[in-house]
N, C-alpha and C positions, 0 to 999 in steps of 0.2 A: 118450801122447795129445797130439795137436797142438791147441792152442787155436784155436777157430774163432769169429769174431764173426759170420760170415755163412754160412748154409747154403742153397745154391741147387741145386735140381734142376728139370728141365723143368716149369714150371707151379707151382713151390712155392718160397717164400722164407721162411726163418726167421732172425730176428736175435737175438743174445744180449742180454738185458736187462742192460746193464752197470751200471744203478743198483742191482742186487741183488748185484753182486760186491763183495768176494771171498767172501762167505759162502754164496751160493746161485747155482747155475747154472740159468738158466731161459731158454728161447727163446720169443719171441713170433712168432706167425704174421703175415706181411704179405701181404695179398691184393690191395691196390690202391695206387695212387699216394698216395691220402689216408692210408692206413696208413703208408706210407713217410715221408711228410711229418711225421706225428705222432711216429713213432719217432725221427726226426732232431731235431725240435724239442724233444722231451722229454729228449734226450740219452741215450736207451736205447742208441742207437748214436752213436758220436762218433769223432773222428779224421778229418781231411780226406779221405783216400783212401776210408775205409769209408763216410763220408757220401755220397760220389759214387756208389759202387757200389750202395748200398742204394737211393738215389734212382732210379738207372737200372733196377735189377732189379725194383723195386716196380712200375714201369710195364710191364716185360716180363711179369710174372705176370698183371697186369691185362689186358694184351692177349691172352695165351693163354687166360685163363679167362672173360673177360667181353666183350672188344671184338672179337676175331677172328671169333666166330660171327656178328657183325653185318656182313653183306656191304655194301660200298659202293664208291665210286670213290676214286681216288688222292688227290684234293684233300681230301676229307673225312677220310681217314685221316691225312694229313699235318697238317691243322688240329687234329685230335683229339690227336695226339701233341704237337704244339707247345704247345697249351694246358696239357696236363698237365705237360710239362717246365718251362714257365714257373712253374707253381704250385709244383712241387717245389723249385725254386731258391730260393723265398722262405723256406724253412725255416730256413736259417742263412746270413746274408748275407756274413760275412767270409771263410769258407773258399771259395776260388776253384775248387777241383777240380770241384765239382758243376756250376758254371756252365760251365766249360770242356768238361766231358764232355757236358753237355746240348747245347751248341753243336755239338760233334762229331756227335752223334746226329741233330741236325736236318739236317746235311749228308748223312749216310748215307741217311736216308729220302728225300731229294730225288734222290740219285743212283740209287737202286734201280730206279725205273721206266724209266730210260734204256736203250734198246736192247731193251725188251720189247715184243712186238707188241701185246698187249692187257693192259696192266697193270691191276690192280685193288687194292682195299684190302689183300688178302692179300700182294701184292708188297711193299707198304710195311711191313706188320706183321711179315712173316717176316724182312725185312732188319733191322728193329730187334731182334727177339728173338735172331737169330743173332749179331749184334754184341754184344748185352748179355751173352750167355752166355760170351763170351771175356774179359770184363773181369777176373774173378777170377784166371784163369791169367796174364794179362799183368801184373797188379799184383804177384803173387807173384814172377814172374821178375824184374821190375824191382827189387823190394825186395832180392833176393839180390845183384843186381849193385851196387846202391847201397851195401849193407852192406859188401861187399868193398872197394869203392873207398874208402869212408870209413875203414875199418880200416887199410888200407895207408897212407893219408895220415897218420893219427895216429901210427902206428908210425914213420914216416919223419920226421915234423916236430915232434912234441910233446916237451915236457920230461918226463923220466922217470928213475926209478932203474932202470937196465937190469936189475939183478939181481932186482928185485922184481916187475916187470911194471907195467902201466898202471892208474892210477886214473882213472875216467871218471865224470863227473856228468851226469845227464840230468834233464829236467823234463817234467811232465805224463805222458801215455802215448802212445807212438809205436810200439807193438809189434804183435803179431798181432791184438790187440783193436781196433787203429785202422786195420787194413789187411786184405788178403786172407790175410795170414800173414807171418811173419818181422819185418816192421816197417821203419821208416825210421831214426830216430835209435837206437831200441832194436835195430834190425837191425845197425847199425854195432857196437854193443856185443856183440851175438851173434857177429858175425864176428871181432872181436878175441878173444873168448873161444875161438872155434873154432880160431883160430891159436895158442892157448896163450900169449897175450900179456897177458891181463887179470889184474890183481891183485884189484881191487875195483870194482864198479859202485856208485855212489851215486845214489839217486833222491830227489827232493824230494817232500814231501807234496802240494804243488800245491793250495793253498787257492784259492778256497773250496770247490771240488767234489771235492778229494782224489783226483784221477785218479792221482797218483803213489802214494799209500799204498794205495788200493783196487785199482788195476789194474796199474801197473808193478811194484809189489812182488809182486803175485800172479803175474805172468808170470815174474819173476826167480826166485822160489821154485819155481814149477812146472818151470822149465828147469834148476834147480840151478846157477844162475850166482851166484857169490859177490857179495853185495850188502848194502848198508846203507841204511836209511831215515833221512832228515834232514828237519827242517821247512824251509820256504822261507827263513826268517830266519837259518838256521845256515850257509847256503852260503858266504858271504864268510869267516866264521870258519874253516870247514873248509878253504878254499883257503889261508888264512894259516897255520894250524897245521900242516897237512900239509907245506907248504913249509918251515917251520921245522924240522920233523922229518927233512927230507931225503927225504921220500917224497911228492912233490907230486901234486896233481891234474894230470893230463896234458892233459885236454881237457874242455870242456863241449860236449855234443852235444844239440841240440834239433831238433824237427820244425818244420813251418811250415804255416800255413793259407793264407797268400798271400805270395808273393815278387814284388815289383814290378820294373819294368824296371831300376832302379839297384841292386837287391839289398836294399833295405829290406825287412824281414820282419815280418809279423804272425804272432804265435804266442800261445800261452796266456799270460795275464797272469802277470807275474813273470819272463818271459824277458829283458826289457830290463834288469832289475836284475841278473840273472845275467851278462849281457854286460858291464855296467859293472864288476862284481866281478872277472870274468875278466881284463879289461884291466888292472885295478889290480894283479893278482897274477901277470901274465905267463902266464896259462893260455890255451891255444888255444880259440877259440870257433867251433864249426861248426854250420851249419844243414844238415839232411839231409831232402830232399824230392824227389819225382819231378818231372819237367818239367811235369806237369799242374798243379802248384801255382804255376807262374809266370804272372804277369799282365802281359803286355807293354803293355797298354792304359793302365796306370796308371804314371805317371812316377816318383812317389816315395811314401814312406809316409804323408805328410801327407794324401793323398787316399784312404786306405783307410777304408772304413766299418766302425767298430768296434761289434760287437753288445753291447748292454746286457742283462744278465740280471736275473732277479727278485731283489728284496731278500732274500727268504726263503732263497735259496741261501747267503747269507752269515750270516744271523741265526739259522739253525737247522741241525740236522744229524740224520741218521737212521742207525740201526744196530741190530743185534740186542742183546738184553738180555744182560747178564753177571750170572750168579748164582754166588756162591761162587768168584769168579775164573775161571769157565768160561763159554764162550758157550752160550746156550740158544737153539738154532736152531729149536726146536719152537714158540716163541712168535713172534708177528709183530714185525717191526722197529718200533722206537719213534722218533718224531721229538721232539727236545728243543730248547728255545731256548738259545742261547749268547750272546745280546746283550741289551743294555738295551732294553726296550720303548719305542718312540717315537723311537729314534735314526734319523737320516737315513742312507741307504746309497748308495754309489756302487759299482757292480759291473760294470765292463767285463769281457767274457770274454777279451779279447786286449789286448796292447800291441804297439807297433811298435819293433823294434830297428833302428837305423840301420846301413847297410852299413859305415860306418866302424868299427863295433865287431865286425864279423864277419870272421874270418880266411879261411874257406873255405865254399863252398856245395857240397854233395855231391848229385849226381843219379845216375840210372841210367846216364847217359852219361859220367860221370867227375866229377872235382873241379874247381871253378871258383875261381880266386883273382884278386885284384886286381893290376893292374900297380903297380910301386913308386911311381909318380907319381900314383896315383889312390886316392881313398877310396870309390869305387863299383865295382860289378860291371857287366859287359856281359852282361846276361841274354839279350838278343836273340841274341847269337852262339851260345850253347848251345842255345837253343830252335830256332833256324833249322837247326842241325846235326841236331837230333833229328828234325825233320820233313822233312829233305831226302831 
């Protein structure tokens, strides 16, 4: 069984409620752009590519079931879509994929009436829905390409014990649950495993929302990929000890929510610390993300808007009850406090890793590296090639 975060059929959209994983698989019905906004905001769906697709597809099903029967002219249809897209984009401000995809769809609906003798609202609505339907297929194809590019680069460039295979560390969740399938950074690990070059994948717990222990570990177990869970604070020690043992961590591979023009990368909080640890221990550090994650309008990471999350996400945690050392899934999940009452909380969802700490950026178009005389990447070059 392939894990699916998004189930879309003509006029129907269901998203996997990832807040209930790994203990319960439940899909929520999304019928409107407002439903899509709420699913993204609540983090029932997360991961930059998946966020973008759910946002776009939520409007597609709203068009099919509620807006299309309302006949109107082209301008009204365009204005209606524009307003809803602008609203959806406000759900998560840091991940750029949704904003980029929304901008692309605004162009698509403006091109649709051109050359049509008597265009109407259906001309615009049909163009939107037809393009939205293709997003899942395109994302899956790009993820497989990205995964293979990254795997080959690590095999050729990372430090390893050749006889034992590669040890690779990843952070947060960047697999099938964050995309249409296969994944970005986790897709690289999947490709290394498929090439029979993986010894062990390590995934961080990823506090405070535990995407690593809840989601990435779930995917790795599901796919029977050899894997070990560590807390975020163990990563540097893991790199040091494995190196001393002669069985080093070959690479750290992470995803991205926004890569700006110079290669500075916003990703799940804790990524910056991993990059510093990797540099100290001579471990290759890679960012894996599709070209849709690149934001050429932002020059450097200091200009990225970092989303702040609720204090409760850090001060409490939810999960099923354990009775006699066994999970009791018949009882509802319990939320418990894990912090002193009244303590102040700083809870940014993301941090920014400077390009100087990144060895390579992997996209569906290939692997980008810096010139020997530079600490930054030329992201415009790869994006322009992708759109040429």
